[in-house]
C-alpha positions in Angstrom: 15.8 -10.4 50.7 19.4 -9.3 49.9 20.4 -5.9 51.3 23.1 -5.5 48.6 22.5 -2.9 46.0 22.7 -4.3 42.5 24.5 -2.2 39.9 24.6 -3.1 36.2 27.2 -2.2 33.6 28.0 -3.6 30.2 31.7 -4.5 30.8 33.4 -4.8 34.2 37.1 -4.8 34.7 38.3 -6.3 38.0 41.6 -4.7 39.0 43.2 -1.4 37.8 46.5 -2.7 36.6 48.1 -2.1 33.1 46.1 -4.9 31.5 42.6 -3.8 32.5 43.3 -0.1 32.1 44.7 -0.7 28.6 41.6 -2.8 27.9 39.2 -0.2 29.2 40.9 2.6 27.3 41.1 0.6 24.1 37.5 -0.5 24.3 36.3 3.1 24.9 38.3 4.3 21.9 36.9 1.5 19.7 33.3 2.3 20.7 33.9 6.1 20.1 35.5 5.6 16.7 32.7 3.2 15.7 30.0 5.7 16.7 31.8 8.5 14.9 32.0 6.4 11.7 28.3 5.5 11.9 27.4 9.2 12.4 29.6 10.2 9.4 28.0 7.5 7.2 31.3 5.7 6.9 29.9 2.5 8.6 26.6 0.9 7.8 25.9 -0.5 11.2 23.9 1.1 14.0 25.7 3.2 16.7 26.3 1.3 19.9 24.7 3.9 22.1 25.8 4.3 25.7 28.0 1.4 26.7 28.8 1.6 30.4 32.3 0.4 31.5 33.5 0.1 35.1 36.9 -0.6 36.7 37.0 -1.7 40.3 40.2 -1.5 42.3 41.0 -2.6 45.9 43.6 0.2 46.7 42.6 3.6 48.0 44.1 5.2 44.9 45.0 3.7 41.6 48.7 2.9 41.7 49.0 2.5 45.5 49.5 -1.3 45.0 51.4 -1.1 41.7 54.9 -2.6 41.9 57.2 -3.9 39.3 60.9 -3.7 38.4 60.4 -2.2 35.9 61.8 -1.9 32.4 59.0 -1.6 29.8 59.0 -2.6 26.2 56.8 0.0 24.5 55.5 -2.2 21.7 51.9 -2.5 23.1 51.9 1.2 24.1 52.8 2.2 20.6 49.7 0.3 19.4 47.4 1.6 22.1 48.5 5.2 21.9 51.0 6.0 19.1 51.5 9.6 20.5 52.1 8.4 24.1 55.2 10.5 24.4 53.4 13.7 23.3 50.6 12.9 25.7 52.9 12.9 28.7 53.0 9.1 29.5 55.3 8.9 32.5 58.7 7.3 32.0 61.8 7.7 34.1 64.3 7.3 31.2 64.9 5.5 28.0 67.5 2.7 28.7 70.9 4.3 28.1 73.1 1.3 28.9 73.1 -2.1 30.4 75.3 -4.7 32.2 74.7 -8.3 33.2 76.9 -9.6 36.0 77.4 -12.9 37.8 78.1 -12.3 41.4 80.3 -14.3 43.7 80.2 -13.4 47.4 83.0 -10.8 46.9 83.3 -10.1 43.1 81.3 -9.3 40.0 82.0 -11.0 36.7 80.6 -9.1 33.7 79.0 -11.2 30.9 81.0 -10.4 27.8 77.8 -10.5 25.7 74.4 -9.5 27.0 72.0 -12.5 26.7 69.5 -11.8 24.0 66.5 -11.8 26.3 68.1 -9.1 28.4 68.9 -6.7 25.6 67.0 -3.5 26.5 67.8 -1.2 23.7 64.7 0.9 22.9 63.0 0.1 26.2 62.2 2.4 29.1 62.7 2.5 32.9 59.4 3.2 34.5 57.4 3.2 37.7 54.4 0.9 37.4 52.5 3.0 40.0 53.0 6.1 37.9 51.9 4.4 34.8 48.6 3.1 36.1 47.8 6.4 37.8 48.2 8.2 34.5 46.3 5.5 32.6 43.5 5.5 35.2 43.0 9.2 34.6 42.8 8.6 30.9 40.1 5.9 31.4 38.1 8.3 33.6 38.2 10.9 30.9 36.3 8.5 28.6 33.3 8.4 31.0 34.0 5.0 32.5 33.5 4.4 36.2 36.7 3.9 38.1 35.9 2.8 41.6 38.8 2.6 44.1 38.7 1.2 47.6 36.4 -1.4 46.1 37.7 -5.0 46.4 36.0 -7.8 44.5 35.5 -10.6 47.0 33.2 -13.0 45.3 31.8 -13.9 41.8 28.2 -13.6 40.8 27.2 -16.6 38.8 24.1 -17.0 36.7 23.9 -20.7 36.1 27.3 -21.6 34.8 28.0 -18.1 33.5 30.1 -15.4 35.2 27.7 -12.5 35.7 29.8 -10.0 37.7 31.3 -9.7 41.2 30.4 -8.9 44.8 32.3 -6.1 46.4 33.5 -6.2 50.0 31.5 -5.1 53.0 32.8 -2.2 55.1 32.5 -1.7 58.8 33.0 -5.3 60.0 35.0 -5.8 63.2 37.7 -8.4 63.9 35.1 -10.7 65.4 32.9 -10.5 62.3 30.3 -8.2 63.9 28.9 -5.1 62.2 30.2 -1.8 63.5 28.2 1.5 63.5 29.6 2.4 60.1 28.7 -0.9 58.5 28.1 -0.7 54.8 27.3 -3.8 52.7 29.1 -4.4 49.4 27.3 -4.3 46.1 26.6 -6.7 43.3 28.2 -5.4 40.2 26.6 -7.3 37.3 28.0 -7.2 33.8 27.5 -8.7 30.4 31.3 -9.5 30.4 33.7 -9.5 33.4 37.4 -9.1 32.7 39.7 -10.3 35.4 43.0 -8.5 35.7 43.6 -9.0 39.4 47.3 -9.5 39.1 49.3 -12.7 40.2 47.4 -15.3 42.2 44.1 -13.3 41.9 41.6 -14.2 44.6 38.7 -14.7 42.2 40.8 -16.3 39.5 42.1 -18.8 42.0 38.5 -19.6 43.1 37.2 -20.0 39.5 40.3 -21.9 38.4 40.0 -24.7 41.0 38.6 -28.1 40.1 34.8 -28.1 40.7 34.5 -24.5 39.8 35.3 -23.5 36.2 38.4 -25.6 36.1 40.6 -23.0 34.4 43.9 -24.1 35.8 46.1 -26.7 34.0 46.7 -29.6 36.5 49.7 -30.9 34.5 51.3 -27.5 34.4 50.4 -25.5 37.5 51.5 -21.9 37.7 54.9 -21.3 39.3 55.6 -17.9 40.9 58.4 -15.8 42.1 58.4 -12.9 44.5 60.2 -9.7 43.9 61.4 -7.7 47.0 62.3 -4.2 46.1 63.6 -1.0 47.6 63.9 2.5 46.1 67.1 4.4 47.0 67.9 8.0 46.9 71.6 8.3 46.0 74.2 11.0 45.9 74.0 13.0 42.6 75.8 11.2 39.7 76.3 7.9 41.6 74.2 5.7 39.2 73.4 6.8 35.7 69.8 7.6 34.8 68.5 4.9 32.5 71.3 2.4 33.2 70.1 -1.1 33.7 72.0 -3.8 35.6 70.9 -7.5 36.1 72.7 -10.0 38.2 72.7 -13.7 38.8 74.5 -15.7 41.5 75.1 -14.3 45.0 73.2 -14.3 47.4 71.2 -17.2 46.1 72.5 -20.8 46.2 72.8 -22.8 42.9 69.5 -24.6 43.6 67.4 -21.4 43.9 66.1 -19.6 40.8 66.3 -15.9 40.9 68.3 -12.7 40.2 68.5 -9.0 40.9 68.2 -5.7 39.2 69.4 -2.1 39.5 67.6 0.5 37.3 68.6 4.2 37.3 65.6 6.6 37.7 65.0 10.3 37.7 66.0 12.5 40.6 69.0 10.3 41.6 66.6 7.4 42.5 67.6 3.8 42.1 65.2 0.9 41.7 66.9 -2.1 43.4 65.4 -5.5 43.9 65.7 -9.3 44.0 63.4 -11.9 42.6 63.3 -15.4 44.2 61.5 -18.3 42.5 58.8 -19.7 44.8 59.9 -23.2 44.1 63.0 -23.1 46.3 64.1 -25.9 48.6 65.4 -24.4 51.8 62.6 -23.8 54.3 64.5 -21.2 56.3 65.1 -19.0 53.2 64.1 -15.5 54.0 63.2 -13.3 51.0 63.9 -10.0 52.8 67.2 -11.3 54.3 68.4 -12.4 50.9 67.9 -8.8 49.6 69.9 -7.5 52.6 72.7 -10.0 51.8 72.6 -8.7 48.2 73.1 -5.2 49.4 76.1 -6.3 51.5 78.0 -7.3 48.4 81.0 -5.0 47.8 79.6 -3.8 44.5 76.3 -2.8 46.1 78.1 -1.2 49.1 79.9 1.0 46.6 76.7 2.0 44.7 74.7 2.6 47.9 77.2 4.5 50.0 75.8 7.8 51.2 72.3 6.9 50.0 69.1 6.1 51.8 66.0 3.9 51.4 62.8 5.9 50.5 60.5 3.0 49.3 60.0 -0.7 49.9 57.6 -3.3 48.7 57.1 -6.9 47.4 55.0 -8.6 44.9 54.6 -12.1 43.3 54.8 -12.7 39.6 53.8 -15.7 37.4 57.0 -17.4 36.0 55.6 -20.6 34.7 55.4 -19.4 31.1 53.1 -20.4 28.2 52.5 -24.0 29.4 51.3 -22.8 32.8 48.9 -20.2 31.5 45.3 -21.0 32.7 42.3 -21.0 30.4 41.8 -17.3 29.5 38.1 -17.6 28.5 35.0 -18.6 30.4 31.3 -18.0 29.8 30.9 -14.4 30.6 34.6 -13.8 31.5 38.1 -13.2 30.2 41.4 -13.4 32.2 44.3 -11.2 31.2 47.6 -9.8 32.3 49.2 -11.6 35.3 45.9 -13.3 36.0 46.4 -15.1 32.7 50.1 -15.8 33.3 51.2 -13.3 30.7 54.8 -12.7 31.8 58.0 -13.4 30.0 60.4 -14.7 32.7 63.4 -14.8 30.4 63.0 -11.0 29.7 61.8 -10.1 33.2 58.9 -8.3 31.6 55.2 -8.4 31.7 53.8 -4.8 31.4 53.7 -4.9 27.6 52.1 -8.3 27.6 49.5 -7.2 30.1 48.6 -4.2 27.9 48.4 -6.3 24.8 46.1 -8.9 26.4 43.9 -6.1 27.6 43.7 -4.7 24.1 42.9 -8.2 22.7 40.1 -8.5 25.3 38.8 -5.1 24.3 38.7 -6.1 20.6 36.9 -9.3 21.4 34.3 -7.5 23.4 33.9 -4.7 20.9 33.2 -7.2 18.1 30.6 -8.9 20.4 28.9 -5.6 21.2 28.6 -4.7 17.5 27.2 -8.2 16.8 25.1 -8.1 20.0 26.7 -11.4 20.8 28.7 -11.9 24.0 28.3 -15.6 24.2 31.0 -18.1 25.1 31.7 -18.7 21.4 32.2 -15.0 20.8 34.5 -14.5 23.8 36.4 -17.6 22.6 37.6 -15.6 19.6 40.0 -14.0 22.1 42.1 -17.2 21.8 42.3 -16.7 18.0 43.4 -13.1 18.4 46.0 -14.1 21.0 47.4 -16.8 18.8 47.7 -14.4 15.9 49.5 -11.8 18.0 53.1 -11.0 18.8 52.3 -11.7 22.5 51.7 -15.3 21.7 54.9 -15.6 19.6 56.9 -14.0 22.4 55.5 -16.3 25.1 55.8 -19.4 23.0 59.5 -18.6 22.4 60.0 -18.6 26.2 57.7 -21.4 27.0 60.3 -23.7 28.6 62.5 -21.0 30.3 61.7 -21.4 34.0 61.5 -25.2 33.8 65.1 -25.3 32.7 66.2 -24.1 36.1 64.6 -27.1 37.9 68.1 -28.7 37.8 69.7 -25.6 39.3 71.3 -22.4 38.0 74.0 -24.0 35.8 71.5 -26.3 34.0 69.2 -23.4 33.6 71.8 -21.2 31.9 72.7 -24.1 29.6 69.1 -24.7 28.6 68.5 -21.0 28.1 71.3 -21.0 25.5 69.8 -24.0 23.8 66.3 -22.4 23.7 67.8 -19.2 22.2 69.0 -21.4 19.3 66.0 -23.6 18.9 63.2 -21.0 19.3 62.2 -22.2 22.7 62.4 -25.9 22.3 64.0 -28.0 25.1 64.4 -31.7 25.7 61.8 -31.6 28.5 59.2 -30.0 26.2 55.7 -30.8 27.5 56.8 -32.6 30.7 54.4 -32.3 33.6 55.4 -30.0 36.5 54.4 -29.6 40.1 53.4 -26.6 42.2 56.4 -24.6 43.5 55.6 -25.2 47.2 56.0 -28.9 46.8 59.7 -28.4 46.1 60.3 -27.1 49.7 62.2 -29.7 51.7 61.7 -30.5 55.3 64.2 -29.3 57.9 65.6 -32.8 58.4 66.4 -33.0 54.6 68.3 -29.7 54.6 70.0 -29.4 58.0 71.9 -31.6 60.5 69.9 -32.9 63.4 71.4 -30.5 65.9 70.7 -27.6 63.7 67.1 -28.7 63.3 66.8 -29.0 67.1 68.1 -25.5 67.5 65.4 -24.1 65.1 62.3 -26.0 66.0 60.1 -24.2 68.5 62.2 -21.0 68.7 60.4 -17.7 68.6 60.8 -15.4 65.6 63.6 -12.9 66.2 64.2 -9.7 64.2 67.4 -10.1 62.2 70.1 -7.5 62.9 72.5 -6.6 60.2 76.0 -5.2 60.6 75.8 -2.5 57.9 73.6 0.6 57.9 72.4 -0.1 54.4 70.7 -3.2 55.6 67.3 -3.0 57.3 65.3 -5.4 59.3 61.7 -6.1 58.0 59.8 -3.7 60.1 62.1 -0.8 59.3 61.8 -1.5 55.6 58.0 -2.0 56.0 57.8 1.6 57.1 58.8 2.7 53.7 55.9 0.9 52.0 53.4 3.2 53.6 51.2 0.2 54.5 48.0 1.0 56.4 45.1 -1.2 57.3 42.0 -0.7 59.4 43.1 -2.7 62.5 39.6 -3.6 63.7 38.5 -5.9 60.7 38.6 -9.6 60.1 42.0 -11.0 59.2 42.4 -11.1 55.5 45.0 -14.0 55.8 42.6 -16.8 56.5 43.7 -19.9 58.4 41.1 -22.1 60.0 41.5 -22.5 63.8 42.0 -26.2 63.4 44.8 -25.7 60.9 46.5 -23.2 63.2 46.4 -25.7 66.1 47.3 -28.9 64.2 49.5 -27.6 61.4 50.9 -24.1 62.3 51.6 -24.8 65.9 52.5 -28.4 65.6 53.2 -30.2 62.3 54.7 -27.3 60.4 56.8 -26.4 63.4 58.4 -29.8 63.5 58.7 -30.5 59.7 59.5 -27.1 58.2 60.2 -24.7 61.2 57.3 -22.5 60.2 58.6 -21.1 56.9 55.9 -18.4 56.9 58.0 -16.4 59.3 60.8 -16.4 56.7 59.1 -16.1 53.3 56.8 -13.2 54.3 58.6 -10.0 53.5 56.5 -7.9 55.8 56.6 -9.6 59.3 53.0 -10.7 59.2 53.8 -14.2 60.6 55.6 -14.6 63.9 56.2 -17.5 66.2 55.9 -16.1 69.8 56.4 -17.8 73.2 53.1 -18.7 74.8 53.5 -19.8 78.5 50.0 -21.1 78.6 50.5 -23.4 75.6 54.0 -24.3 76.7 55.8 -23.3 73.5 55.7 -21.1 70.5 52.4 -20.2 68.8 51.7 -18.4 65.6 50.8 -14.8 65.8 49.4 -12.9 62.8 49.8 -9.2 62.1 47.7 -8.7 59.0 48.1 -4.9 59.2 51.7 -5.4 58.1 50.7 -7.1 54.8 51.9 -5.6 51.6 49.6 -7.9 49.5 52.4 -9.8 47.7 50.5 -13.1 48.0 53.7 -15.1 48.8 52.1 -16.8 51.8 49.1 -18.0 49.7 51.5 -19.4 47.2 54.4 -20.9 49.2 52.8 -22.3 52.3 53.8 -26.0 52.2 50.4 -27.2 53.4 48.3 -24.7 51.4 46.2 -23.7 54.4 46.7 -19.9 54.0 44.2 -18.1 51.9 44.7 -14.5 51.0 41.5 -12.5 50.6 41.1 -8.7 50.0 40.9 -6.7 53.2 38.5 -3.9 53.7 38.7 -1.5 50.7 41.6 0.9 50.6 43.9 -1.0 52.9 47.4 -2.0 52.1 50.6 -0.4 50.9 50.8 3.2 49.5 53.6 2.7 47.0 55.3 5.6 45.4 57.8 5.1 42.5 57.7 1.3 42.9 
């Protein structure tokens, strides 16, 4: 007999990001307005009675794991909460000015005209963590359950229908044994489960695979990028509040998709970061190191002089566009926000799309509650709502953006101009794509033989930088506030056989263990092992900032990221 407690709700939202919080808040408001209309005699139908909503979130507090650039388009918020400014919705500043630069190693070249996707008039500089903390409180005010430190680790299936989730156990040691404080997770059952886990969601990945619900699109797999970000405290007046800067070029090579940002915040804070497409070629590319190179540019040195880092983090984002969006509807479930691939890579924005998809999910579920019909056919009306919305029109217009950079930066810029004129069409429209990790080249394809020989089998060494504004990974990691219970099973799962045959052998020879480079938190290190006679992989899961880069970019796909014990991870502030 199962020792798990079974809890039942009507609608379960997995993940407390902007998509699910907007969805839960909108659904609560729709139900309340419906019941008020019935009570006033303005609606003929019966009242819905008590509809129980629940939101589960893996972080200790809502917002702890929230990270984005971020400049927010308020279009969805205007629909969700027309008086959001009067209610105190947290923003840093309305955008007051903007520049777009192409960087060479020593100079910045200003674009004479801001590319249309990067025009930010009427948008707002925000902190995603602040947004979701505020929205979470609003959801709680409606009477919904908001359960933090509660990771969803498995899906409850009833036949072929999604019927809820299983939450993680607590009190398991690193050997898988129960400790004195052991507490089993629960089964949270729901009539509808809405997945808004963020990019590369653990359960969305499981359900999307062939043999499960098959939600992914094999001809157009999702492609991701990782943003590595710092918050700086600058001398007063150094960078204007509300000013927005985007750059292309240095430090990335012409074959690597990516770009950077600087956003002026309140209290002389600066949001600074670099996004790198996780379809790059060079196996030794180090995401954190590229950010440090960016900060060494003369323009950045001038901006940052006299300042200090006060925050750090990293997070993946879906860049594949409309064609790579997985199926958003399953029997008993909807997939929204980043879990559904709802991000406009051309605009570098996804918060407004996340909110809108949450609202569309809420409207779909509300209609089903009124009709007492939450069948697959009813949930399928989400597709119709999406197709009729501005979110679809926006994503359709940028459907070929990222694919245009497959031939490099110059080709991507040319195709971006073409798509601006054609409404998103490009000559490669509909062409099949490949997962980003398959583009990584072996060491012998990228480097001379003597350079390969010098790399293979060498231990990981902390990179030292010449300028005080540049930090090595562990120093930056301190500013993320990351904390995990040390005595728990590793949440970065690699089978022992794969560690032996791939990590410590094949990957070492072919790629030089790129995990030690692409991880922005020093989780993966190659260390000398005298017994084994060479370097061996050492994991430090307690460093993990939950960015999912390893799960996405590992060339052999043997790393699986699963949620750690509830509450573990970064403690982001203003990120």
